[in-house]
C-alpha positions, 0 to 999 in steps of 0.5 A: 516485553514478554507480556506484550509478546504473548498477548495477541488476542485482538482479533480486529484487523489493522489496515494499511493504505499504501501510496507512491510515497511508501515505495519511494521510502522503501527504495530511497536510492532506487531499486536493485539496478538503480531505477528510481521510484516515481511519484506523480510530480516529475513522473516522466522525467524520473522514469525517462519516458519524456520522449513519449510526449515529443510532438504532443501539444498539451493545453497547459504545462505540467510535469504531473502524470495525473495532469498529463494523462488526464488530458491525453485520455480526454482527446481522441487524437492522442489515443495512440500516445496514451496507449504508448504511455500505458505500455511504457509505464507497465514495462518500467514498473515490471522491470523494478527489483528489490535489493537483496537486503530487507527493505521497509516493505519486508519490515511492513509485511512482517509487522502485520498478521494474517487478520490484517490487510495492506491495500496498495494504490501502487502499480509497482511489484515491490510489495509482492516481491517482498511477500515472496521472500518473507513468506520463508520466515512466516506464512502468517502474513497480511492479505494484500489488495491492489486498488489500482491494479498491479504489474505483478498480479495475474488474473484468470477471469474464467476461474475468478482466481488471482496470483503472481503474474508469472504463475498459472491458474490453479483451476484451469492451468492457464497462464495468468493474464495481466490485471488492469491498471487504473490510470489517473483520471477522475472517473475510474469506474472501480466497479467495471473490472471484476478484479478491481471491484473485488479489491474494493469490496474487500478493503471496505469490508476490512475498514468497517471492522478495523480497530486501527488504520495506517496511511503510508505515503498516500497523498489522496490526489484529486483524481482519487475523489471517488476512492476517498469517498469509498474509504470514508463510507467504509470507515464511517463518521469519526464520531462512530470511531471514538476508540479507534486509532489512525496513524499517518506516515508521510514527510509532509507537514503535520497540519497539511496531513491532519487537514487531508485526513480530517474526515477520518479522525476522531479528536486526538486519536491520531499520530503522525510520523515522518518515518516507518521506523518511528511508527507503531508498526515498527515499535510494536510489530504484530501487536499494534492493536494490543499496544494501542489498547494497553496504552490508551484504554488500560493506561498501562506502560508497555515495552516496545519490541521494535524492529531495528533498521539495518537488520538482516533477514536472519535477525528478522526471522529470529525476532518474528518467530519469537512473536509468531509462537504466541499467535493463533490467527 
């Protein structure tokens, strides 16, 4: 284990893409106050927002937010209903809080380094809440990108700065404004909002240079066709990625996941896990690329130095600081 801990010379980034399944995995029993983490199916029931549709006559019956919002958005007579739904979604996600113990998001952030990136499709504030508290353990944390906006992210359009929504702009001193949320319609026009465009420009830059790539709880819904196309453009053809490694963390069947991400995978260079703690992120925190290279290129055995589920913040601090001392990001 000592050799692997000291070997931190792989400079290419590891990219993690998060979907709603990741937030649900982080808080399987709900947030600190028992609020549930919704996914597209059953979204309104999970969040208790079903009454917003009272008196609304939708063309077809569906409990999927993507279907519901797309129809509301397409009909002018439901403009006010659409706005009420957007405001209610913002309020619900803004109310979510992490529990006091380490969650998967705390582990995830600490498993990556400054050269790495987490790009989230999620609106909830949980990843940023985790970032603020694990920053006390180490400041050598990955960059965060929010591809559909986030309720915890504030923007200053004048100074072109971003930060926590509760903070003020370091340039002009004004309170940050809400970042725009992109709702589930087919044409999201990522280039129209300056903040969203910057997030997509950055994830494409990271993916082009990435050595490894994790998809965690992201099902690539049909309204995200343009998003997947942008990711594919950045990653390139699988034949050009004959050394790189992809892993998928999801509870769906392996065959379904392999088919969904087939355009990114070179032959056998992928792995599928049902849990974060089975993944290489948890098995080789802060050394995932070094471990991949040692195992698959140099064909040598490496010991794991994994995170253990149920660790305290003090235990994580001790383990992470032992790794950080050998890093020079």
